[in-house]
N, C-alpha and C positions, 0 to 999 in steps of 0.2 A: 677916256683916252682919245687922242686924235684919230680920225680915220686915216687909213693907210693911203699912200699915194704911189704905190708901185704899179706899173702897167700890167703886172702879172698877178696881182693880188686877187682879182676876181675869180681866178681858177682854183683858189684854195679856200675852202669854207672857214678855216681857222682864222683867216684874216678878218672875218666879220665878228669875231669875238672881241668885244671892246674892253673886257676886264683883264686881258692878259697880253703880254708881249712874248710871242713865241720865238725865242732865240735858241732853239735846240734841235736843229735838223741833224746835228752830229749824233744826237741820241736816237731820234727817230723822225724821219721826214713825214709830214702830215699828208692826209689824203688830198689828192688833186682831182677836181671834177673831170679832167680830161680822160680819166679811166672809166667814167660811168658808162658810156655807150658800149665799151668793150666788155665790161662785166655783165651788163644786161644782155648783150648778144650771147655770151657764153651760157648764162643762166637759161636763156631761151632755148638754146641748143640742148642743154642738159635735160630739159623737160621731155624731149623726144630724142634720145640718143641714137635711135636707129635711123633718123633722118640726117644725121651729121656725117658727111663723107670723110673718109680717112685723110683726104687732102686738107681738111680743116685742121686736123691734129698736127700733121707734119708741116702744114703751111705756116702755122703760127710760130713754130720753132725756127723755121727757115727765115721768116720775116724778122725775128729777133736777131738772128745772126747777121743778117744783112744790115739792119738798122744800127746795131751797136758797132758793126764794122765801119760803117760810114761815120758814125759819131766820133769814134776813136781812131779813125784812119788805120784800120788793121784788116787783115785777111779774115773774112767771115768764117772760113772753115777752121780758124784757130780757136773758136769759142765753144765751150761746153757748159751745160747747166749744172749748177751746184746749189746747195741749200744754205751754205754759210761760209764765212772766211775760213773757219777751222777745217771744213771739209776740203776746200780747195788747197790749203797749205799741206794737209795730210796727203792728198793725191800727189803733190810735188815731192814731199819728203819721202814717202814710201815708194814712189815710182822711179826715183832716180837710182842709177846703178852706182852706188857708193863703193869706195874702197877703204880699207882700214888706213887711217892716217889722214883722210880727207877732213876738211874743216869748212865751217859755215860762219859767216859774220852776221851777227844780230846787233841790236841797239839797246842800250839801257833805257828803261822806261817804255819799251815797245808794248803794244797791245798784246795780251797773252796769246791770241789766236795765231799770231805770227812767230811765236816763240816755242810753245809746247811741242808742236809738230816736229821741230828740229832738235830740241833737247831729248826727245824720245829716241833719237838715233844713237845715243851714247853706247848702247849695247852692241851696235854694229861697228863701233870703232870710229865714229864721227864726232869730232869735237866742235864745240861752239865757242866763238870768240865774241865778246861783247864790246862794242865801241862805247867808250865813256861819253856821257851826255851831261856834263855839269850844268845845273840849272835848266835842264831840258833841251840844251843846245848841243848837237853832236860836235865832238872834237875832231876836226877834219884831219889834223896832222896824225892823230892816233889812228884814225880810220885808214889812212894811206899805209901805215905800217902793218896793220892787221891783214891786209889783202896780200896774200903770198901765192906762189905757184901751187900750194896745196889747198887754196880756197876754191871751193866749187860753186858756192852761192853767196851772194849778199842779199839779205832779206830785210825789208823795212816797209813801213807805211809811207806812201807818198805824202800824205798830210797826217801828222801825228794827232792821235785822238785826244790827248790831254791838253795840249797847248796850241795846236794848229800849226806847229812848225812844218813848213813845206820845203821838201828837199829840192835841190837843183838836180833834176834828173839827168841833164846833160853832163854835169860834173860826175855823178855816180857812174854813168856809162864810161866816162874817160878813165875812171879808177879801175873799173872791173874788166874792161875789154882787153888790155894787154896781158892779163893773166888767164884769159879764157874762162872767166868767172861769170856765172849766170846772174843777172840782175832780176830779182823776184820782188814784186811790189804788191802791197795791199793798196788798191786805189779807191777803197770804199768812201773815204771822206772828201774826195774831190771830184769824182766822176760826175759829169753832167753840168758842173758849175765852173770847172777850170778847163781851158782848152788842153787837149792831150793828143799828140800825134805819135802813136805807138811805133809805126814803121819808121818815121824820121828819126826817132830816138833809139831805134833798134832795141826795143825792150824785149826781154826774153820770155817773161811770164808775169801775168797780172791776175789778181784775185779780187773780186768785189762782192760785197753784200749789197743788195739793192734797196734795202729798207731805210736808208739814211738820205743822202743827197738826192737819190733817184726817186724818193717818195713812193716806192713800191712796197709790197708786203714783206714782212719777216718770213724767211724761208726761201726767198728768191735771190739768186746770185749767178755769177758767171766766172769761169776760169778761162784765161787766155794763154795759149802757148804759141810762140812764134814758129812758123813752119820749119825754120832752120834748126831748131833745137828740140822739136817734138820727139824726134827719134831717140833722144836720150832718156825718155821716160817710158816705162812699161806699165801696162794695165795690171793693177793688183786686185781689183774687184770687177771682173768682167760682167757686163749686163747683156740681156737678150736683145735689146734694141740696137746694139752696136752692129750686129750682122744683118739687120733688117733693112732692105731697100724700101723706100717710101711706099707704103700701101701694099706691099707684097707679103701677104700673110699665107701664101700657098705652100711655102717650103720651110716652115719653122723647124721641123724635126730633122732636117738634113745636117744641122749643126756645122755650118761652114766656119772656117777659121776667121778670127777677128782681124781682117786684113786691112780695114780702113786706116789711113794715116791721119784722118781728121781728128780734131780734139774731141769730137762727140764719142769717141771710143771709151772715154773715161766716164760716160754717163751710165749709171748702173741699172736703170729701168725707167718705167713710165714716170714722167715728171708731173707735177700738179698743174693741170691745164688752166685752172682759174688763175694761178699765179702767173703763168706765161702770158695770158691775155692782158693781165694788169701790167706786167712788166713791159710788154710790147707797146701798150698805149702810152706809157710814160717815156719810153725811149723815143717814140715818135714825137711826143710833145717837146722834149728837149731838143731834138733834131730840128723841129720846125721853128722854135724860138731862136735858135742860134746860141751855141755855148759862149761865143765871144761876147754877145750882147749881155747875157746873164752874168758873165764874169765881171764885166765893167761895172754893172749895177751893184753887185755884191761887194766888189772890191772898194768902191767908193764908200759904201756904208761901213765896212770894216775899218777903213782909215779914219772916218769921222768918229767912230766909237773909240778907236785907239787914241786919237788926239784929245778927245774929251776925258778919257781915263788918265792920260798923261798930265793934263792940266790940273787934275785933282790929286796929283802926287801919289797915285797908286802905281804899282809895279807891273809893267807890261812884260809878258812872258817871252815874246819873240820880236826880233828887230824887223823893221819894215820890209826888207827884201826877202824875208822868209815868211811873211804873212800872206794869207790868201783869202780863205772864207771864214776864218775864225778870229776872234779877239779874246785873248785870255789874259787875266790879270789877277793880282792878289793885293791884299793889304800888307801892312808891315810885318805881321806875325801870322802864323797859322790860325791861332785863336781868333784874331781879328777878322781874318778872311772867312772863317766859318760863320761868325756873327753877321758879317756883311752879306754873305750869301743867303742866310736865313731871312734877313730883312728884305732883300730883293725878292725872294720867293713869296713872302707874305704880301708884298706890294703888287704881285701879279706877274713878275718876270719869270718866265720859264727858261731856265738855263741849266747848266750842270756844274758840279764841283768835282774836278778830276785832278788827282795828284797834287792837291794844294792850290790849284788854279780855278778861278771862276771863269768858266768857258762859255762864251757867247758865240754860237754858230749861226750864221746868217744865210738867207736863201733869197730866191727871186721874189717871194711874197712880202719880204720885209721892205721897209721904206725909211726915208730920211725923217719923216714925221715920227716914226717909232724910235729912231735913234735919239731924237730930241726929247721925246717922252722919257726914254730910259735914263738919259743924263739928268733930267729933273728928279726922277725917282732916286737915282744914285745920290744926288745932292741931299735929298731928304734923309736917306739912310745914313749918310756920313755925318749929319748933324745930330743923330741920335747917339746916346752913349754906346761905346763899343765894348 
């Protein structure tokens, strides 16, 4: 296969693998060399824990909040560490002070992590309304009718996991704001690659798992709560670090009340410091490269793929104005799609089959040369009996 020509490819060892085309950052983002020095530094400190100052522990956490706040244009105090999207969504679902008769709007075909936490509220008298998504595309007229004065939250993925459908967040904000309905987003599949201004969009809550587009380890993630809505959520699982001032271990047994208004009050205990060092290194890498530059690069590749797929009479999942970092497509039948996916896999294409779509998710390390190689592989697969 041709060598890659992405200016960011050298940072990702997977780009040096000549026998595969890695189009699967939506499944798991690969290791980036930018994390190496941070990991080595932490491992060095771990050899002699007594030499590591408390400021090193708390400093890493604070640096993450500052960096992600700058990256996403949000108040750093609004971020809390979580380990998965499911954890973040459950914090929001269980912490909100619901009343019998309240409703939440979800979307058909949504990733389960953004669904189960809210379906679990049925015993508390909270009903879920699902926006129909024929062919994987939300029905906007139906969505408008679903949002009523009884709707407390609209929950969805910014970028859909199965087909890459990317919501117009400004439009969602317009629909929810008149009803004082909170907009809750899973931003896992776009963060770091698509520009996002949380404060300008007045987003209420965001949850992200960092092991996909952010190329951080599984088990690392963040919850964001806007300062203006944080008071609506109570802490259901208090942790000891919530009341601890940085480095002050001298009064642990005084048990002061959990008075902080910052999002860190939702953190239940000591986080995995190795994961924090890794996450910080990656957030700094994305911040240094510039999300706008990364997005332009990835978007060009996605559109080149989409045009190639269209020319081969395959079915594109999402219209151009709702595409961002993924290109999903299918053959004429589910059976033919499965066969085609298996053929591509055997030829070295690493992608995913999700909800009937062959999903190609691109990243900074991908290149135009790889797109051209993929289209040649696709042509060969289409020539074989389906």
